[in-house]
C-alpha positions as CSV (number, residue, x, y, z in Angstrom):
1,G,0.4,0.8,0.4
2,E,0.8,3.6,0.2
3,L,3.8,4.9,2.3
4,L,2.2,7.4,5.4
5,E,5.0,9.9,5.3
6,G,5.6,13.4,7.5
7,S,6.1,14.8,10.6
8,M,3.9,16.1,13.4
9,V,3.6,18.3,16.6
10,I,2.1,16.6,20.0
11,E,1.1,18.0,22.6
12,P,0.3,16.6,25.6
13,A,-3.2,16.5,26.5
14,H,-4.5,18.4,29.0
15,P,-6.8,17.6,32.1
16,N,-9.6,20.1,31.1
17,E,-9.7,18.6,27.4
18,D,-10.6,14.9,27.7
19,D,-11.9,14.4,24.6
20,E,-13.0,10.6,23.2
21,A,-9.3,8.9,22.5
22,N,-8.2,10.2,26.2
23,Q,-11.1,8.9,27.9
24,R,-10.7,5.6,25.5
25,R,-7.0,5.5,27.3
26,F,-8.6,6.2,30.4
27,K,-11.1,4.1,30.3
28,A,-10.0,1.1,28.2
29,E,-11.0,-2.1,29.2
30,S,-9.5,-4.7,26.5
31,W,-6.7,-4.2,23.7
32,R,-8.4,-3.8,20.8
33,E,-11.9,-1.3,20.2
34,P,-14.0,-2.3,17.5
35,V,-14.9,0.4,14.7
36,S,-16.5,-1.4,12.2
37,N,-17.3,-4.3,10.6
38,K,-14.2,-6.6,11.4
39,V,-11.9,-3.5,11.9
40,F,-10.8,-2.8,15.4
41,R,-8.5,0.2,16.7
42,P,-5.7,-1.2,19.3
43,V,-5.5,0.7,23.0
44,L,-2.5,1.6,23.7
45,L,-2.6,0.4,28.0
46,S,-0.7,1.9,30.2
47,T,-1.0,0.7,33.8
48,F,-2.0,3.1,37.3
49,L,1.2,3.8,39.6
50,G,0.6,6.2,41.3
51,N,-1.2,8.5,38.4
52,W,-2.9,7.9,35.5
53,R,-0.6,8.3,32.4
54,H,-2.9,8.5,29.7
55,R,-2.4,12.1,29.1
56,H,1.1,11.6,28.1
57,T,1.8,12.8,24.7
58,E,3.6,9.4,24.0
59,L,0.6,7.8,24.8
60,V,-1.3,11.1,22.9
61,A,1.6,10.7,19.8
62,L,1.3,6.4,19.2
63,D,-2.7,6.8,19.4
64,K,-2.4,9.4,16.6
65,L,-0.2,7.4,14.9
66,V,-3.3,4.7,14.8
67,E,-5.8,7.0,14.2
68,L,-3.6,7.8,11.0
69,A,-3.6,4.0,9.5
70,L,-6.9,3.6,10.3
71,D,-7.7,6.7,8.8
72,A,-5.3,5.1,6.3
73,V,-8.4,1.6,5.4
74,A,-11.4,4.1,5.6
75,H,-10.0,5.9,2.5
76,G,-9.0,3.1,0.7
77,R,-5.3,3.3,-0.2
78,W,-4.5,0.5,2.4
79,Q,-6.3,-3.2,2.7
80,W,-8.0,-4.4,5.8
81,E,-6.5,-8.0,6.8
82,D,-7.0,-10.2,10.2
83,A,-3.1,-9.4,11.0
84,F,-3.2,-6.1,9.8
85,W,-1.8,-4.4,12.7
86,G,1.1,-7.3,13.0
87,R,2.1,-7.0,9.8
88,L,2.1,-2.8,10.0
89,E,6.2,-1.5,9.9
90,G,8.3,1.3,8.9
91,D,10.1,3.9,11.3
92,V,9.3,6.7,13.3
93,D,11.6,8.6,14.7
94,L,9.9,9.9,18.9
95,F,12.1,12.3,20.4
96,V,10.5,13.9,23.5
97,P,12.5,16.0,25.7
98,H,13.0,13.6,28.7
99,T,13.3,10.0,29.9
100,P,10.1,8.2,29.1
101,C,7.8,6.2,32.4
102,L,7.7,3.4,32.4
103,S,4.2,3.0,31.0
104,C,5.0,4.7,28.1
105,V,7.8,2.8,27.3
106,G,5.3,0.1,27.7
107,A,2.9,1.3,25.2
108,F,5.8,1.6,22.9
109,A,6.0,-2.5,23.2
110,Q,2.2,-2.8,22.4
């Protein structure tokens, strides 16, 4: 399929702006959320180690990448198949001005 290329700047989510994506990351009960017929989005799960991490910039950025992939499927640039998420490959450079917490490192591994 078509390559997704580009760059973006992601800001951390603000507590007063708990939009749908933040609520999905915060209240996830499963690692996958149905989008349509067979299409699902992986939900990035973070651990609770004394405070919630669903607003961390790293999680917001990774969730945005999932959104871009789903957009490519929705607009016919990529085709959905059962092993869709496992077949994605490529390079992503992520720059943050601090050492990521363990929850964010866990999200990278997901």
